[in-house]
SERO-4910 file (N, C-alpha, C, O; in steps of 0.05 Angstrom, whole numbers):
BEGIN
 pado doro    nc1    nc2    nc3   cac1   cac2   cac3    cc1    cc2    cc3    oc1    oc2    oc3
  Gly    A   -586    464   -405   -560    459   -417   -542    441   -399   -551    434   -377
  Gly    A   -520    434   -406   -500    417   -393   -484    432   -371   -486    457   -368
  Leu    A   -469    417   -357   -452    429   -336   -426    439   -348   -416    427   -367
  Thr    A   -416    459   -337   -391    470   -346   -368    452   -335   -373    437   -316
  Ser    A   -346    453   -345   -325    434   -336   -317    440   -308   -310    422   -294
  Arg    A   -319    465   -299   -315    471   -271   -336    459   -255   -328    447   -235
  Gln    A   -362    460   -261   -382    448   -247   -379    417   -246   -384    404   -226
  Glu    A   -372    406   -268   -368    376   -268   -346    368   -250   -348    348   -236
  Glu    A   -324    385   -249   -303    379   -232   -311    379   -202   -304    362   -186
  Glu    A   -326    403   -195   -336    403   -168   -354    381   -160   -352    371   -138
  Glu    A   -372    373   -179   -389    349   -175   -373    324   -171   -379    308   -152
  Asp    A   -353    320   -188   -336    298   -185   -321    297   -159   -318    275   -148
  Asn    A   -312    320   -149   -297    321   -123   -317    315   -100   -309    302    -81
  Arg    A   -342    323   -102   -362    319    -81   -368    289    -81   -371    277    -60
  Phe    A   -371    277   -105   -376    247   -106   -354    232    -96   -359    212    -82
  Ala    A   -329    240   -102   -305    226    -92   -303    228    -62   -296    208    -48
  Ala    A   -308    251    -51   -307    258    -23   -326    238     -7   -319    224     12
  Asp    A   -351    239    -18   -372    220     -6   -364    192     -8   -367    177     11
  Phe    A   -354    184    -32   -347    156    -35   -326    148    -14   -327    127     -1
  Leu    A   -306    165    -12   -283    161      8   -293    159     36   -285    141     50
  Glu    A   -309    179     46   -323    179     71   -337    153     76   -333    140     97
  Asn    A   -352    144     58   -367    117     60   -348     93     64   -353     75     80
  Tyr    A   -325     96     49   -305     75     51   -291     76     79   -285     55     91
  Arg    A   -285    101     89   -272    102    115   -290     92    139   -281     81    159
  Asn    A   -316     96    134   -335     88    155   -341     60    155   -352     50    174
  Ser    A   -334     45    132   -336     16    131   -315      1    147   -296     13    157
  Asn    A   -318    -25    149   -298    -40    166   -274    -48    146   -255    -61    155
  Gln    A   -275    -40    120   -254    -48    103   -228    -32    105   -207    -38     92
  Phe    A   -229    -10    122   -206      8    123   -190      2    145   -197      9    168
  Ser    A   -167    -13    142   -151    -22    163   -122    -23    154   -116    -25    130
  Ile    A   -105    -23    175    -76    -25    169    -65    -52    181    -74    -61    202
  Asp    A    -46    -65    167    -36    -89    176    -25    -86    204     -9    -68    209
  Pro    A    -32   -103    223    -23   -103    250      6   -102    255     15    -92    275
  Leu    A     21   -113    237     51   -112    240     61    -83    235     81    -75    247
  Leu    A     48    -69    218     55    -43    210     49    -22    234     61     -1    235
  Ile    A     31    -27    250     23    -12    271     49     -4    289     53     19    297
  Asn    A     65    -25    294     89    -20    311    114    -19    295    136    -22    307
  Ala    A    112    -13    270    137    -11    252    154     12    263    144     31    274
  Arg    A    180      9    257    199     27    266    218     35    241    217     23    220
  Leu    A    234     56    246    252     64    225    281     62    236    284     63    261
  Cys    A    300     60    219    328     60    226    335     88    241    329    110    231
  Asn    A    348     84    263    357    110    277    381    122    265    389    145    272
  Gly    A    393    107    245    418    118    232    410    132    207    417    155    203
  Cys    A    395    118    190    390    129    162    360    135    157    353    149    137
  Gly    A    343    125    175    315    130    171    302    110    152    279    115    146
  Ala    A    313     90    144    304     68    128    282     51    142    284     45    166
  Gly    A    262     43    128    241     27    141    222     22    121    225     29     97
  Pro    A    200      9    129    193      1    158    209    -22    165    217    -39    149
  Ile    A    214    -24    192    227    -47    204    205    -62    222    193    -50    239
  Leu    A    201    -86    218    181   -101    231    191   -117    253    212   -131    252
  Lys    A    176   -116    274    186   -135    299    174   -161    297    150   -164    294
  Thr    A    192   -182    298    186   -209    297    192   -225    325    183   -247    329
  Ala    A    206   -211    342    213   -226    367    215   -205    390    199   -185    389
  Cys    A    233   -207    410    232   -191    433    244   -163    428    255   -158    407
  Asn    A    240   -145    448    251   -118    447    282   -114    448    293    -95    437
  Asp    A    295   -133    461    323   -132    466    336   -141    439    338   -165    435
  Leu    A    345   -125    423    356   -133    398    385   -142    400    396   -154    382
  Lys    A    396   -137    422    425   -145    429    426   -172    437    446   -186    432
  Ala    A    404   -183    450    407   -210    462    412   -232    442    427   -250    447
  His    A    400   -230    419    403   -251    396    421   -243    374    423   -257    354
  Gln    A    435   -221    378    453   -212    358    475   -233    351    490   -240    369
  Gly    A    476   -244    327    498   -263    321    490   -291    330    507   -308    330
  Gln    A    465   -296    337    457   -322    346    448   -340    322    434   -330    304
  Cys    A    456   -364    322    443   -382    302    415   -387    308    409   -394    330
  Pro    A    397   -385    286    370   -389    292    364   -419    296    343   -426    308
  Arg    A    381   -437    288    376   -466    291    388   -477    316    374   -489    332
  Cys    A    416   -474    320    428   -487    342    433   -469    367    443   -478    387
  Lys    A    426   -443    363    429   -422    382    457   -415    392    461   -402    412
  Ala    A    478   -425    376    506   -418    380    510   -387    374    495   -376    358
  Asn    A    528   -374    385    534   -346    378    560   -342    364    580   -354    370
  Val    A    558   -325    344    583   -317    330    590   -290    345    575   -271    344
  Thr    A    613   -290    357    621   -267    372    632   -247    354    648   -253    336
  Gly    A    625   -222    358    635   -198    342    622   -197    316    633   -187    296
  Val    A    598   -206    315    584   -207    287    581   -178    275    581   -175    251
  Glu    A    578   -158    293    577   -130    281    603   -122    269    604   -110    248
  Asn    A    625   -130    283    651   -120    271    656   -135    243    662   -123    222
  Ile    A    650   -163    244    654   -179    220    638   -166    196    648   -163    173
  Ile    A    612   -159    202    597   -146    182    608   -120    171    608   -115    147
  Lys    A    616   -102    190    627    -76    183    651    -81    165    654    -67    145
  Met    A    670   -100    172    695   -105    155    687   -114    129    698   -103    110
  Lys    A    667   -133    124    661   -144     98    647   -122     82    653   -120     58
  Val    A    630   -105     94    618    -82     81    637    -63     70    633    -53     48
  Thr    A    659    -56     85    679    -38     77    697    -50     54    710    -36     38
  Glu    A    696    -76     52    710    -89     30    693    -89      4    702    -97    -17
  Gly    A    668    -80      6    650    -78    -16    631    -99    -19    618   -102    -40
  Ile    A    629   -117      1    611   -140      0    582   -129     10    580   -117     31
  Pro    A    563   -135     -5    535   -126      3    528   -135     32    537   -156     42
  Leu    A    513   -121     43    506   -127     73    493   -152     75    500   -167     93
  Arg    A    474   -159     58    461   -185     61    480   -208     59    477   -229     72
  Asp    A    501   -205     42    520   -228     39    543   -226     60    559   -245     62
  Ala    A    544   -202     76    565   -200     95    557   -214    121    575   -219    137
  Ile    A    531   -220    126    524   -233    149    533   -263    151    524   -279    134
  Pro    A    549   -269    169    562   -296    170    540   -319    176    518   -315    186
  Thr    A    549   -342    168    532   -365    172    542   -379    198    564   -372    208
  Cys    A    528   -397    210    534   -411    233    556   -429    228    555   -443    207
  Ser    A    578   -430    245    601   -448    241    597   -475    254    612   -493    248
  Arg    A    577   -478    271    572   -503    283    552   -521    268    552   -545    271
  Cys    A    534   -508    252    517   -524    235    529   -533    209    534   -516    192
  Phe    A    534   -557    205    550   -566    182    533   -571    157    543   -570    135
  Ile    A    507   -577    161    489   -583    137    474   -557    133    460   -548    150
  Asp    A    478   -544    109    463   -520    101    463   -501    126    442   -498    138
  Pro    A    487   -489    134    487   -473    155    470   -445    150    472   -433    128
  Pro    A    456   -437    170    440   -415    164    454   -389    173    473   -389    188
  Lys    A    444   -367    163    457   -341    169    449   -335    199    427   -340    208
  Val    A    469   -324    214    461   -317    240    443   -292    242    440   -278    221
  Asn    A    430   -286    264    414   -265    268    430   -240    266    451   -238    278
  Tyr    A    420   -220    253    431   -194    250    408   -173    254    392   -168    236
  Asn    A    407   -161    277    387   -140    283    398   -112    276    407    -97    293
  Gly    A    397   -106    252    408    -80    246    396    -72    218    381    -86    205
  Cys    A    405    -47    209    393    -37    185    407    -50    159    432    -52    156
  Phe    A    391    -58    141    402    -68    116    410    -48     96    421    -55     75
  Gln    A    405    -22    101    412      1     85    439     10     94    458      9     79
  Cys    A    441     20    119    467     34    126    485     16    144    507     24    150
  Gly    A    473     -8    153    489    -28    168    490    -23    198    503    -39    212
  Ile    A    479     -2    209    481      3    236    466    -18    254    444    -25    246
  Ala    A    476    -28    274    466    -49    292    446    -36    311    450    -14    323
  Phe    A    424    -51    314    404    -39    335    407    -54    361    411    -78    363
  Asn    A    403    -37    381    406    -50    409    378    -53    422    373    -73    435
  Asn    A    360    -34    419    333    -37    433    312    -28    416    313     -7    405
  Trp    A    291    -45    412    268    -39    395    256    -12    404    252      6    387
  Asp    A    250     -8    430    235     16    439    250     42    433    237     63    433
  Lys    A    277     41    427    291     65    422    292     72    392    301     94    385
  Leu    A    282     55    375    280     61    347    257     78    341    235     74    352
  Pro    A    259     99    324    236    119    321    212    103    307    217     86    290
  Lys    A    187    110    315    164     98    305    161    107    275    169    130    267
  Ala    A    150     88    258    147     93    229    119    107    225    104     97    208
  Asp    A    111    128    239     86    140    235     81    150    206     60    149    194
  Leu    A    106    161    195    103    172    168     96    151    148     83    156    128
  Phe    A    108    127    155    103    104    134     74     98    135     61     97    114
  Arg    A     61     95    159     34     89    161     17    111    149     -3    105    136
  Glu    A     23    135    153      8    157    140     11    156    110     -9    161     96
  Gln    A     34    149    100     37    145     70     21    122     60      9    125     39
  Leu    A     19    100     73      3     79     68    -25     88     64    -38     83     43
  Thr    A    -36    101     84    -62    111     85    -68    131     63    -89    130     50
  Leu    A    -49    149     58    -52    167     35    -54    153      8    -72    158     -8
  Asp    A    -35    134      4    -33    118    -21    -60    103    -25    -70    101    -48
  Arg    A    -72     92     -3    -95     77     -7   -121     96    -13   -138     90    -30
  Glu    A   -121    118      1   -140    138     -5   -139    150    -32   -159    157    -43
  Asn    A   -114    154    -42   -113    165    -70   -124    145    -88   -137    153   -107
  Lys    A   -120    118    -86   -126    100   -103   -159     99   -101   -172     95   -122
  Ile    A   -171    101    -78   -199    102    -75   -212    125    -90   -233    122   -103
  Leu    A   -198    149    -87   -208    172   -100   -208    169   -130   -226    178   -144
  Glu    A   -187    157   -140   -184    152   -169   -205    135   -179   -216    141   -200
  Ala    A   -213    114   -165   -233     94   -170   -260    109   -170   -277    104   -188
  Ala    A   -264    125   -152   -289    141   -149   -292    159   -173   -313    161   -185
  Lys    A   -270    173   -181   -271    191   -203   -278    175   -228   -295    184   -244
  Lys    A   -266    152   -231   -270    136   -255   -299    127   -257   -313    128   -278
  Lys    A   -308    118   -233   -338    110   -231   -356    132   -241   -375    128   -257
  Arg    A   -351    157   -231   -366    179   -237   -366    187   -267   -386    195   -278
  Glu    A   -341    184   -279   -338    189   -307   -356    170   -324   -369    177   -343
  Met    A   -354    142   -314   -370    122   -329   -400    127   -328   -415    123   -347
  Glu    A   -407    137   -303   -436    143   -300   -444    167   -320   -465    168   -331
  Arg    A   -425    186   -323   -433    209   -339   -433    200   -368   -450    209   -384
  His    A   -414    182   -377   -415    172   -404   -442    155   -410   -453    156   -432
  Ile    A   -450    140   -389   -474    124   -394   -498    144   -397   -516    139   -414
  Thr    A   -498    166   -382   -520    184   -385   -520    198   -412   -542    202   -423
  Val    A   -496    204   -422   -494    215   -450   -503    195   -470   -518    201   -488
  Leu    A   -495    169   -467   -503    149   -486   -533    144   -484   -545    137   -504
  Lys    A   -544    146   -462   -574    143   -459   -588    165   -475   -608    160   -490
  Ser    A   -578    190   -472   -589    213   -483   -587    209   -514   -607    212   -529
  Asp    A   -564    203   -523   -559    199   -553   -577    177   -564   -587    179   -586
  Leu    A   -579    157   -549   -597    132   -556   -625    142   -558   -639    137   -577
  Met    A   -634    157   -538   -662    167   -537   -669    184   -563   -688    181   -577
  Thr    A   -647    205   -567   -651    222   -589   -654    208   -616   -670    215   -632
  Glu    A   -636    187   -620   -635    172   -644   -660    156   -647   -672    154   -668
  Ser    A   -669    143   -622   -695    128   -623   -719    145   -629   -737    136   -642
  Leu    A   -719    169   -621   -741    186   -624   -743    193   -654   -764    193   -666
  Gly    A   -718    199   -665   -716    204   -694   -728    180   -711   -744    184   -730
  Leu    A   -721    157   -704   -729    132   -718   -760    130   -715   -775    125   -734
  Phe    A   -769    133   -690   -798    131   -686   -813    152   -701   -836    147   -710
  His    A   -802    176   -703   -815    198   -716   -815    190   -747   -836    193   -760
  Asp    A   -792    182   -757   -792    174   -787   -811    151   -792   -823    151   -814
  Lys    A   -815    132   -774   -833    112   -781   -861    116   -771   -879     99   -775
  Gln    A   -865    140   -758   -890    147   -747   -901    128   -729   -925    122   -731
  Leu    A   -885    115   -709   -894     97   -689   -901    113   -664   -891    136   -661
  Pro    A   -918    102   -648   -926    117   -624   -903    117   -603   -889     97   -600
  Ile    A   -899    141   -590   -877    144   -570   -881    123   -548   -861    112   -538
  Ser    A   -904    116   -541   -909     99   -518   -896     72   -521   -894     58   -500
  Ser    A   -888     63   -543   -874     37   -549   -847     38   -544   -834     17   -542
  Leu    A   -834     63   -540   -807     67   -535   -800     63   -506   -812     76   -489
  Ser    A   -780     45   -499   -773     41   -473   -743     36   -473   -732     18   -486
  Ile    A   -728     55   -457   -700     52   -454   -693     48   -425   -701     64   -408
  Gln    A   -680     28   -419   -673     21   -392   -642     23   -387   -626     17   -405
  Gly    A   -634     32   -364   -605     34   -357   -595      6   -349   -611    -13   -349
  Pro    A   -568      5   -341   -556    -20   -333   -569    -29   -308   -575    -13   -291
  Gly    A   -573    -54   -307   -584    -65   -280   -615    -65   -281   -628    -79   -266
  Ala    A   -627    -49   -298   -656    -49   -300   -666    -74   -312   -652    -85   -329
  Gly    A   -689    -84   -304   -697   -107   -315   -726   -111   -313   -737   -131   -322
***
C-alpha cells in the first residue's frame, strides 16, 4: 500500500532537513560581508545600518562630500525641518559652497527617527537582522526541497499509472511484457 499522509509528511520533513544540511555544508551558504558588521539605531532600533567610512560618526557630520566644507549645526537644522513636517531625507541641507549641483552634506543618523549617531561602536549590533536573513534563506530552501520532493512523488505516481495503462494495452494486444520499457527523467 501507499504511505499515509502523516508518513508522507514525515518523509518530506526528513528529505527537507537532509537537503538543508547539504546546502549548509556547501560553500554557497554565506552572508554579505557588509551585513556582518551591520548595526541598528540606538534610538528606535531601525536597521540595518551599514558602515561605509570611519567609526567616528561625528567627525564628518555636516561635511560636504565634494569640497569638504562643513555646515555647522546640521543636526539642529534637520530637527527643525523635520518638526515642520519635512521628510528627513529632504531635511538634510545641501552644501552652500558648491554652486553647481550642490550635494547633500553627510548626515550620520537614523533616517527613521532622526537621531544623530556619534560613534559606530556604540550602536547595537544587528545580530537579529542577520539571524532573520539566515532564517528567510533557510525557509526558502526548505520550501524548494518540499516542492522537489512533491514533484518526485508525482513522477512516481505517473510512472505507476503509465505502467498500469501500458500493461493493460500489452495485455489487450497480447504482446510480450519483455518489449515494455519505461524510463524515468534523465534515463537514456
